[in-house]
C-alpha positions as CSV (number, residue, x, y, z in Angstrom):
1,M,0.0,0.0,0.0
2,D,1.1,3.6,-0.4
3,E,1.2,6.2,2.4
4,D,-2.5,6.9,2.0
5,G,-3.5,3.2,2.4
6,Y,-4.2,2.6,-1.3
7,A,-3.1,-0.9,-2.5
8,H,-3.0,-0.9,-6.3
9,F,-3.9,-4.4,-7.6
10,A,-6.0,-4.8,-10.7
11,S,-7.6,-8.1,-9.4
12,I,-7.5,-10.7,-6.7
13,A,-5.4,-12.9,-9.1
14,N,-2.8,-10.0,-9.4
15,L,-2.8,-9.8,-5.6
16,A,-2.3,-13.6,-5.3
17,R,0.6,-13.6,-7.7
18,R,2.3,-10.7,-5.8
19,A,1.7,-12.4,-2.4
20,V,2.8,-15.8,-3.9
21,L,-0.4,-17.4,-2.6
22,D,-3.0,-19.7,-4.2
23,L,-5.9,-17.8,-5.7
24,D,-8.4,-19.6,-3.4
25,I,-6.5,-18.6,-0.3
26,T,-6.2,-15.0,-1.5
27,E,-9.9,-14.8,-2.3
28,A,-10.8,-16.1,1.2
29,A,-8.5,-13.7,2.8
30,V,-9.9,-10.7,0.9
31,K,-13.4,-11.8,1.8
32,V,-12.5,-11.9,5.5
33,L,-10.8,-8.5,5.3
34,E,-13.7,-6.9,3.5
35,S,-16.3,-8.3,5.9
36,P,-17.6,-6.7,9.1
37,D,-15.9,-8.1,12.2
38,P,-18.1,-7.8,15.3
39,D,-15.2,-8.9,17.5
40,S,-12.9,-6.2,16.2
41,S,-11.2,-4.0,18.9
42,D,-11.6,-1.1,16.4
43,P,-15.4,-0.5,15.8
44,E,-14.6,2.0,13.0
45,H,-15.9,0.7,9.6
46,D,-17.7,-2.1,11.4
47,G,-14.4,-3.9,11.9
48,R,-13.7,-4.0,8.1
49,R,-10.0,-3.7,7.3
50,I,-10.1,-3.1,3.5
51,E,-12.5,-1.8,1.0
52,R,-12.6,-2.4,-2.8
53,V,-12.0,0.8,-4.8
54,P,-11.4,1.2,-8.5
55,G,-8.0,-0.3,-9.3
56,G,-7.3,-1.9,-5.9
57,W,-8.2,-1.7,-2.3
58,M,-8.0,0.9,0.5
59,V,-6.7,-0.2,3.8
60,L,-9.3,1.5,6.0
61,N,-7.2,2.1,9.1
62,A,-3.9,2.7,7.3
63,R,-3.3,6.2,8.7
64,K,-3.9,5.1,12.3
65,Y,-1.4,2.3,12.0
66,H,1.0,4.5,10.0
67,S,1.1,7.0,12.8
68,L,1.6,4.2,15.4
69,T,4.5,2.8,13.4
70,T,6.0,6.2,12.9
71,R,5.9,6.8,16.6
72,A,7.4,3.4,17.4
73,I,10.2,4.0,14.9
74,A,10.9,7.5,16.5
75,K,10.9,6.0,20.0
76,K,13.3,3.2,18.9
77,K,15.7,5.7,17.3
78,S,15.5,7.9,20.4
79,N,16.3,4.9,22.6
80,E,19.3,4.0,20.4
81,R,20.6,7.6,20.5
82,V,20.3,7.8,24.3
83,K,22.1,4.4,24.6
84,R,25.0,5.7,22.4
85,F,25.2,8.9,24.4
86,R,25.4,7.0,27.7
87,E,28.0,4.6,26.3
88,K,30.1,7.6,25.1
89,K,29.7,9.3,28.4
90,R,30.8,6.2,30.3
91,C,33.8,5.8,28.0
92,D,34.8,9.4,28.4
93,S,34.4,9.2,32.2
94,A,36.6,6.0,32.3
95,K,39.3,7.7,30.1
96,S,39.4,10.8,32.4
97,K,39.8,8.6,35.5
98,T,42.7,6.6,34.0
99,S,44.7,9.6,32.8
100,V,46.0,10.9,36.1
101,T,49.2,13.0,36.0
102,V,51.8,11.9,38.5
103,M,54.1,14.5,40.0
């Protein structure tokens, strides 16, 4: 899908080839994803995950999950940056303690 949630596939057969799945399995999966899900934790769109549009499908909650993913990536990068900073600080502190001038 693109950043707006649009998945460009001309047909289910095209999607099956791209996913390297049997056509029957792909048709069943698309049917489940297009159907209402009363047990969905996200009641928006009646629990449907995708919707057929001309030329493909729209992932209905793509923006929500894109923002969650973006935040998770940012948090991971921040944690890595803090870890590198602390390691550098620890190394600098160890170096300053070992370089004592003797008189």
